[in-house]
C-alpha positions as CSV (number, residue, x, y, z in Angstrom):
1,M,36.3,21.6,-18.5
2,A,36.5,18.0,-19.7
3,A,35.3,17.1,-23.2
4,I,31.9,15.5,-23.4
5,S,32.2,11.8,-24.1
6,R,30.5,9.7,-26.8
7,E,28.8,7.8,-24.0
8,E,27.3,11.1,-22.6
9,V,26.1,12.0,-26.1
10,A,24.6,8.6,-26.5
11,H,22.9,9.0,-23.1
12,L,21.5,12.4,-24.1
13,A,20.3,11.0,-27.4
14,R,18.4,8.2,-25.6
15,L,16.9,10.7,-23.2
16,S,15.8,12.8,-26.2
17,R,14.6,9.7,-28.0
18,L,16.9,10.5,-30.9
19,A,18.3,7.7,-33.1
20,V,21.9,8.5,-33.9
21,T,24.6,6.6,-35.7
22,E,28.1,5.9,-34.4
23,E,29.4,8.6,-36.8
24,E,26.9,11.1,-35.5
25,L,28.0,10.4,-31.9
26,D,31.5,11.5,-32.8
27,T,30.2,14.6,-34.7
28,F,27.8,15.6,-31.9
29,A,30.4,15.0,-29.2
30,G,32.7,17.5,-30.9
31,Q,29.9,20.0,-31.5
32,L,28.6,19.8,-28.0
33,D,32.1,20.2,-26.6
34,V,32.5,23.5,-28.5
35,I,29.1,24.7,-27.2
36,L,30.0,23.8,-23.6
37,Q,33.4,25.5,-23.9
38,S,31.7,28.7,-25.3
39,V,29.2,28.7,-22.4
40,A,32.1,28.3,-19.9
41,Q,33.9,31.3,-21.5
42,V,30.8,33.4,-21.1
43,G,30.6,32.4,-17.4
44,E,34.2,33.5,-16.9
45,V,33.5,36.9,-18.4
46,A,30.5,37.6,-16.1
47,A,31.7,39.7,-13.2
48,A,30.1,40.4,-9.9
49,D,30.2,44.1,-10.4
50,I,28.1,44.0,-13.6
51,P,24.4,43.9,-12.9
52,P,22.4,41.2,-14.7
53,T,20.3,42.5,-17.6
54,S,17.6,41.1,-19.8
55,H,18.6,43.2,-22.8
56,S,21.9,44.7,-24.0
57,V,20.3,48.1,-24.8
58,P,17.5,49.9,-22.8
59,L,14.0,49.2,-24.0
60,T,11.5,51.9,-24.7
61,N,7.8,51.2,-24.6
62,V,6.5,52.0,-28.0
63,L,2.9,51.0,-27.3
64,R,0.2,53.6,-27.1
65,D,-1.7,54.4,-23.9
66,D,-4.8,52.4,-23.3
67,V,-7.8,54.6,-24.2
68,V,-11.4,53.5,-23.3
69,V,-13.6,53.7,-26.4
70,P,-17.2,52.6,-26.7
71,G,-17.6,49.1,-28.0
72,L,-20.3,47.4,-29.9
73,T,-23.7,46.9,-28.4
74,P,-24.8,43.2,-28.2
75,E,-27.2,43.9,-31.1
76,E,-24.5,45.3,-33.3
77,A,-22.1,42.5,-32.4
78,L,-24.7,39.8,-33.2
79,S,-26.1,41.6,-36.3
80,G,-24.0,39.5,-38.8
81,A,-24.3,36.2,-36.9
82,P,-26.2,33.4,-38.7
83,D,-27.9,32.5,-35.4
84,A,-28.1,34.1,-31.9
85,E,-29.9,33.3,-28.7
86,E,-30.1,35.3,-25.4
87,Q,-27.6,37.9,-26.8
88,R,-25.0,35.1,-27.6
89,F,-23.8,33.5,-30.7
90,R,-25.5,30.2,-31.3
91,V,-23.3,27.5,-32.7
92,P,-23.9,23.8,-33.5
93,R,-23.1,21.3,-30.7
94,I,-19.9,19.5,-31.4
95,L,-19.8,17.2,-28.3
96,D,-22.4,14.9,-26.8
97,E,-23.5,15.6,-23.3
98,D,-22.3,12.2,-22.1
99,V,-18.7,13.0,-23.0
100,A,-16.8,13.7,-19.8
101,S,-14.3,16.6,-19.9
């Protein structure tokens, strides 16, 4: 794989809206080249006979089973509310009605 050029780094910086100095262009070009070489090495290792995996070790679901339990009644839920109306929390209006959404 060819090394990434300073011009390519400058182009990426412009696309990312990053201001970089001339010295940083050289530094980033070398760093990005190492990264791209590492990715290329990983691509070479991947073999067709190895199935793709999302994790290197099997995952076990450690979550509990869902169990239905009774919830609060509307009265219990609203008992601590400063204001309620029609079994709902009443809150101050923060937007005018003429504001389009």
